[in-house]
C-alpha positions as CSV (number, residue, x, y, z in Angstrom):
1,M,-15.5,3.0,-8.4
2,L,-14.7,2.2,-4.8
3,S,-17.8,0.1,-4.5
4,A,-16.7,-2.0,-7.5
5,A,-13.4,-2.8,-5.8
6,A,-15.2,-3.8,-2.6
7,E,-17.2,-6.5,-4.2
8,P,-15.9,-10.0,-3.4
9,P,-14.9,-11.1,-7.0
10,A,-12.9,-7.9,-7.5
11,A,-11.1,-8.0,-4.1
12,P,-8.3,-10.3,-5.3
13,Q,-7.7,-8.1,-8.3
14,A,-7.6,-5.0,-6.2
15,M,-5.1,-6.7,-3.8
16,S,-3.0,-7.8,-6.8
17,F,-2.9,-4.3,-8.2
18,S,-2.0,-2.9,-4.8
19,A,0.9,-5.3,-4.5
20,V,2.2,-4.4,-8.0
21,N,1.9,-0.8,-7.2
22,G,3.9,-1.3,-4.0
23,L,6.6,-3.1,-5.9
24,G,6.8,-0.3,-8.4
25,L,7.2,2.3,-5.6
26,A,9.9,0.1,-4.0
27,L,11.9,0.6,-7.2
28,V,11.1,4.3,-7.9
29,I,11.8,5.8,-4.5
30,P,15.4,4.5,-4.2
31,A,16.1,5.5,-7.8
32,A,14.9,9.1,-7.1
33,Q,17.0,9.3,-4.0
34,S,20.0,8.0,-5.9
35,L,19.5,10.6,-8.6
36,V,19.4,13.4,-6.0
37,A,22.5,12.1,-4.3
38,D,24.4,11.9,-7.7
39,Y,23.3,15.2,-9.2
40,Y,23.4,17.6,-6.3
41,E,26.5,18.9,-4.7
42,E,27.1,18.2,-1.0
43,K,26.2,21.7,0.1
44,S,22.8,21.7,-1.5
45,R,22.0,17.9,-1.2
46,G,20.1,18.4,2.1
47,G,17.8,20.9,0.6
48,A,17.1,18.7,-2.4
49,F,16.3,15.7,-0.1
50,G,14.1,18.0,2.0
51,L,12.2,19.1,-1.1
52,L,11.9,15.5,-2.4
53,F,10.5,14.2,0.9
54,G,8.3,17.2,1.5
55,V,6.7,16.9,-1.9
56,S,6.2,13.2,-1.5
57,S,4.7,13.5,1.9
58,L,2.2,16.1,0.6
59,G,1.0,13.7,-2.1
60,A,-0.9,11.3,0.1
61,P,-3.1,13.9,1.8
62,L,-3.7,15.8,-1.5
63,Y,-4.7,12.5,-3.2
64,A,-7.0,11.6,-0.3
65,E,-8.8,15.0,-0.4
66,T,-9.1,14.8,-4.2
67,E,-10.5,11.2,-4.1
68,E,-12.9,12.2,-1.4
69,R,-14.3,15.1,-3.4
70,A,-14.5,13.1,-6.5
71,C,-16.5,10.3,-4.7
72,T,-18.9,12.7,-3.0
73,D,-19.5,15.0,-6.0
74,G,-20.2,12.2,-8.5
């Protein structure tokens, strides 16, 4: 799958998809933060934000590990 995205004809498509994905994240992340700020009381808001950012920062390394295993196994 990665080799198909690296071929020259598919590179613009991969870059376009990446740009659309980035725009989507630019909308989702502030919305999630707004929901946390609205629905948690002031005392527990810090813990909720910590959990939100902790889980989101664990996602990238877990995805990278899963992707690496999927590419080397198959």
